[in-house]
C-alpha positions in Angstrom: 19.9 5.2 -208.5 21.8 7.2 -206.1 22.3 10.7 -205.4 25.8 11.9 -206.2 28.5 12.8 -204.4 29.4 16.9 -205.7 32.9 17.1 -205.7 34.5 21.0 -206.0 37.3 21.5 -206.5 39.3 24.5 -208.3 43.3 22.9 -210.2 46.1 23.8 -212.0 46.5 21.7 -215.4 48.9 20.4 -213.4 46.2 19.0 -210.8 48.0 22.0 -207.9 45.0 22.7 -205.9 47.3 23.9 -202.6 50.4 25.6 -201.3 51.5 25.7 -197.5 47.9 25.3 -197.0 46.4 27.7 -198.8 45.4 28.2 -201.6 47.9 29.5 -204.7 45.9 31.6 -206.7 42.9 33.7 -205.6 40.4 33.8 -208.5 38.0 35.6 -207.3 34.8 34.4 -209.9 35.7 31.5 -208.8 35.3 32.5 -205.1 31.9 33.9 -205.8 31.1 29.9 -207.7 32.4 28.1 -204.6 30.2 29.8 -202.4 26.9 30.1 -204.2 27.1 26.3 -204.9 27.5 25.2 -201.7 25.8 27.9 -199.6 22.7 25.9 -197.8 24.1 22.3 -198.7 26.5 19.7 -195.9 29.6 20.3 -196.9 32.5 17.5 -196.3 36.2 18.5 -195.8 38.8 17.9 -194.2 40.3 19.8 -191.2 43.1 20.9 -192.6 40.5 22.8 -195.2 38.3 23.3 -192.6 40.4 25.8 -189.8 41.2 27.3 -192.8 37.8 28.1 -194.7 36.3 30.4 -192.0 32.6 30.6 -193.7 32.4 27.0 -193.6 29.7 27.1 -190.8 27.3 30.1 -193.2 25.3 30.6 -195.5 23.3 27.6 -193.8 26.3 25.3 -195.2 26.5 21.8 -192.7 30.5 21.4 -192.3 31.5 17.3 -191.8 34.9 17.4 -190.8 37.0 14.2 -191.2 39.5 14.4 -188.7 41.8 12.6 -186.5 41.8 15.0 -183.8 39.5 17.6 -182.8 40.0 20.8 -185.4 39.6 24.2 -184.5 37.3 26.4 -184.8 38.5 28.5 -188.0 35.4 27.3 -190.2 32.5 27.3 -187.7 33.2 31.2 -186.0 29.7 32.4 -186.2 27.9 29.2 -187.5 26.5 26.4 -186.3 29.5 23.7 -184.7 31.0 21.4 -186.8 30.1 17.3 -187.1 33.9 15.7 -186.7 33.7 11.8 -187.9 36.5 10.7 -188.9 35.6 8.2 -192.0 34.4 9.5 -195.6 32.2 7.0 -194.8 31.0 8.2 -191.9 31.0 11.8 -193.1 28.4 10.7 -196.3 26.6 8.7 -193.9 25.8 12.2 -191.8 25.3 14.7 -195.0 22.9 11.6 -196.1 20.9 12.6 -193.3 21.0 16.6 -194.3 18.7 18.6 -196.3 20.6 19.4 -198.9 23.2 18.6 -202.2 26.2 16.8 -200.2 29.1 18.8 -201.8 33.3 17.2 -201.4 35.1 20.4 -200.6 38.3 19.0 -200.1 41.4 18.1 -199.3 43.4 15.9 -201.7 43.5 12.3 -199.6 39.2 13.1 -199.5 39.0 14.3 -203.2 41.4 10.7 -203.5 38.7 8.7 -201.5 35.9 10.1 -203.1 36.0 9.7 -206.7 37.0 5.9 -206.0 33.7 5.0 -204.6 31.4 3.5 -206.7 28.3 5.3 -206.9 27.6 9.0 -209.1 29.8 11.3 -208.6 29.1 15.5 -210.1 32.3 16.5 -210.4 32.2 20.9 -210.5 35.7 21.7 -211.7 37.2 25.2 -212.2 40.3 24.6 -214.5 42.6 26.9 -213.9 44.5 26.9 -217.3 48.5 27.5 -216.0 51.2 25.3 -213.9 51.8 26.3 -210.3 53.6 24.9 -208.1 52.3 23.4 -205.0 52.0 20.2 -202.6 48.7 19.3 -202.9 47.3 17.4 -206.0 43.8 16.6 -207.4 43.9 13.1 -208.8 44.0 12.4 -212.3 40.0 13.1 -213.0 41.2 12.4 -216.1 41.0 8.6 -216.3 37.4 8.1 -215.5 34.8 8.2 -218.3 32.8 11.4 -217.8 29.8 13.1 -219.4 30.2 16.4 -220.0 27.2 18.8 -218.9 28.6 22.2 -218.5 31.2 24.1 -219.6 32.0 27.9 -219.6 35.8 29.7 -220.4 36.4 32.8 -218.0 39.4 34.5 -217.7 40.8 37.6 -214.9 43.9 39.4 -215.2 45.9 37.2 -214.1 44.6 33.8 -214.9 42.4 31.4 -217.6 39.8 29.3 -216.7 37.0 26.5 -217.6 33.8 25.9 -215.4 33.4 22.7 -216.4 30.5 20.0 -214.9 31.2 16.3 -215.2 29.4 13.3 -214.2 29.9 9.9 -214.1 
């Protein structure tokens, strides 16, 4: 059986993941979860995500950036340089040559392409129980036959949210 591709995302009930190049909420517990989960692993992400995530190459992460043009240095400041590729197939091949679990970290187009792949996917989803305005969306994941392997409810002063682990 193929190794899981770990898709890690926080999205609102209306599937929003971004607004004007930023995450539309601040949830420290989710940020800690994301950082701890991806530390020490190859992370596949798009150019905009890479440029906006200053710690992409820190804590042992190896960023693999899908880009049609070279990214700025935002995400590799202080860490190893990113591997830049043009396709998801190239990104997965590069990630498979690096020790650790592969994490797909966004954005919208990369999530869409990844969920369409005919291979095992583990979805590490932080579902924010709110409807928020946005311009970037996570694909409709509910249409797939997932097996829930973990669930934890949580909240902060602004949002209720659920940490879910789903596998297909």
